[in-house]
C-alpha positions in Angstrom: -71.0 -92.1 86.0 -70.6 -93.0 82.4 -74.3 -93.4 82.0 -74.9 -90.0 83.5 -72.3 -88.5 81.2 -73.7 -90.0 78.1 -77.3 -89.0 79.1 -76.0 -85.4 79.4 -74.4 -85.8 75.9 -77.7 -87.0 74.5 -79.6 -84.1 76.1 -77.1 -81.6 74.8 -77.3 -83.1 71.3 -81.1 -82.9 71.4 -80.8 -79.2 72.3 -78.3 -78.6 69.5 -80.6 -80.2 66.9 -83.5 -78.0 68.2 -81.3 -74.9 67.8 -80.4 -76.0 64.3 -84.0 -76.4 63.4 -84.7 -72.9 64.7 -82.0 -71.5 62.5 -83.6 -73.3 59.5 -87.0 -72.0 60.4 -85.7 -68.5 60.8 -84.1 -68.5 57.4 -87.1 -70.1 55.7 -89.6 -67.8 57.4 -88.3 -64.8 55.4 -90.4 -66.1 52.5 -93.4 -67.4 54.3 -96.8 -65.9 53.6 -98.8 -64.1 56.2 -102.3 -64.8 57.5 -104.5 -63.1 60.0 -104.5 -64.8 63.4 -105.8 -64.2 67.0 -103.8 -64.2 70.2 -105.5 -66.7 72.6 -103.3 -66.2 75.7 -100.4 -64.0 76.6 -98.4 -64.1 79.9 -94.9 -64.1 81.4 -93.7 -67.4 82.8 -91.4 -67.1 85.8 -88.6 -69.6 86.1 -85.6 -70.3 88.3 -82.9 -67.7 89.0 -85.3 -64.9 88.1 -85.8 -65.9 84.4 -88.8 -64.6 82.6 -90.1 -66.1 79.4 -93.0 -64.8 77.3 -95.7 -67.4 76.5 -97.9 -66.5 73.6 -100.5 -68.8 72.2 -102.4 -68.0 69.0 -104.5 -69.5 66.3 -104.7 -69.1 62.6 -106.5 -70.7 59.6 -104.9 -72.4 56.6 -107.2 -73.8 53.9 -110.2 -73.9 56.3 -108.2 -75.6 59.0 -107.7 -74.0 62.4 -104.0 -74.2 63.5 -102.5 -73.3 66.8 -98.9 -72.4 67.7 -96.9 -70.9 70.6 -93.7 -70.1 68.5 -93.0 -66.4 68.6 -89.8 -66.6 66.5 -86.5 -68.3 66.6 -85.3 -66.6 69.8 -85.4 -68.5 73.1 -84.4 -65.7 75.4 -85.9 -62.2 75.6 -84.5 -59.3 77.5 -87.9 -57.7 78.0 -90.4 -60.5 78.4 -93.1 -58.1 79.6 -92.6 -55.9 76.6 -93.1 -58.9 74.3 -96.4 -59.8 76.1 -97.5 -56.2 75.9 -96.9 -56.3 72.1 -99.1 -59.4 71.8 -102.0 -59.1 74.2 -104.7 -61.7 74.5 -107.5 -61.1 72.0 -105.4 -59.0 69.6 -105.4 -59.7 65.9 -101.9 -60.4 64.5 -100.2 -61.4 61.3 -99.0 -65.0 61.5 -96.3 -66.2 59.1 -96.4 -69.9 58.3 -94.7 -72.5 56.1 -96.5 -73.6 52.9 -98.0 -76.6 54.7 -99.2 -74.4 57.5 -97.8 -76.7 60.2 -95.0 -74.3 61.4 -95.8 -70.7 62.2 -94.1 -67.6 63.8 -95.1 -64.2 64.7 -91.6 -62.7 64.0 -89.8 -63.7 60.8 -86.1 -63.9 60.2 -83.1 -64.3 62.5 -81.3 -62.0 64.9 -77.5 -61.8 65.5 -78.0 -63.6 68.8 -79.4 -66.6 67.1 -76.2 -67.1 65.1 -74.1 -66.6 68.2 -76.1 -69.0 70.2 -75.9 -71.7 67.5 -72.1 -71.2 67.1 -71.5 -71.5 70.8 -73.6 -74.6 71.0 -71.8 -76.1 68.0 -68.3 -75.5 69.5 -69.4 -76.8 72.9 -70.9 -79.8 71.2 -67.7 -80.6 69.4 -65.8 -80.4 72.7 -68.3 -82.7 74.4 -68.0 -85.2 71.5 -64.2 -85.2 71.9 -64.5 -85.8 75.7 -67.1 -88.5 75.1 -64.8 -90.2 72.6 -61.9 -90.1 74.9 -64.0 -91.5 77.8 -65.3 -94.3 75.5 -61.8 -95.1 74.4 -60.6 -95.2 78.0 -63.5 -97.5 78.9 -62.6 -99.9 76.1 -58.9 -100.0 76.8 -59.0 -100.0 80.6 -59.1 -103.8 81.0 -56.0 -104.1 78.8 -54.2 -101.4 80.8 -55.0 -103.1 84.1 -53.8 -106.4 82.7 -50.5 -104.8 81.5 -50.1 -103.1 84.9 -50.5 -106.5 86.7 -48.0 -108.1 84.2 -45.4 -105.4 84.9 -46.0 -105.4 88.6 -42.9 -106.4 90.7 -42.9 -110.0 91.8 -42.5 -111.0 95.5 -39.1 -110.6 97.0 -38.4 -114.3 97.2 -38.7 -114.6 93.4 -37.4 -111.2 92.3 -33.6 -111.9 93.0 -32.4 -115.4 93.7 -29.0 -114.2 94.8 -30.6 -112.2 97.7 -32.3 -115.4 98.9 -28.9 -117.3 98.7 -27.1 -114.6 100.7 -29.9 -114.7 103.3 -29.7 -118.5 103.5 -25.9 -118.3 104.0 -26.2 -115.7 106.7 -28.7 -117.9 108.6 -26.5 -121.0 108.1 -23.4 -119.2 109.6 -25.5 -117.9 112.5 -26.7 -121.5 113.2 -23.2 -122.9 113.0 -21.9 -120.3 115.4 -24.7 -121.0 117.9 -23.9 -124.8 117.7 -20.2 -124.1 118.3 -21.0 -121.9 121.3 -23.3 -124.6 122.8 -20.6 -127.3 122.2 -18.0 -125.0 123.9 -20.2 -124.5 127.0 -20.8 -128.3 127.2 -17.0 -128.9 127.2 -16.5 -126.2 130.0 -19.1 -127.9 132.1 -17.6 -131.3 131.7 -14.1 -129.9 132.6 -15.4 -128.4 135.8 -17.1 -131.6 136.9 -13.7 -133.4 136.4 -13.2 -137.1 135.5 -15.5 -139.7 136.7 -18.8 -141.3 135.7 -21.5 -138.9 134.4 
């Protein structure tokens, strides 16, 4: 269970880093130069639970090198995926904004309000996950000591817990044995009296 939990933490952390990079790219893209590019493919990808994601692939040239990208902008969710695909049809010429090295490109510069909200939500959720992960790790490290302490504080068996109780039980048993022996001796005397004097 711990392995599954920490795998989930790792995956969430990876997504948080990607979201942070998107924020950085969005802020930096405001000053990126634009170059002419061509849309190579444009379609809507259907996912689970009715999700729709626009997939736009395009190429552009930087210093004689042909570069390709599928990054539309910093957004990961679109309310109108078909509208985005219609705005960037296959074969259309578009303006591509890229970083000075030309390795990162976008079709839409800047950031939207949703990008900040998404990153803030992931940041708060990530902090909560880290707290839970730290508590779980602390529990895992201290659990053997807790179990040892619980065993040390566990009540001992009854025969060792209270010596007086054992003594009282012994005395009760002794009195019962003596009473039984007295009763047996009395019955033997009664039998001897009924038989009368004579050899036995």
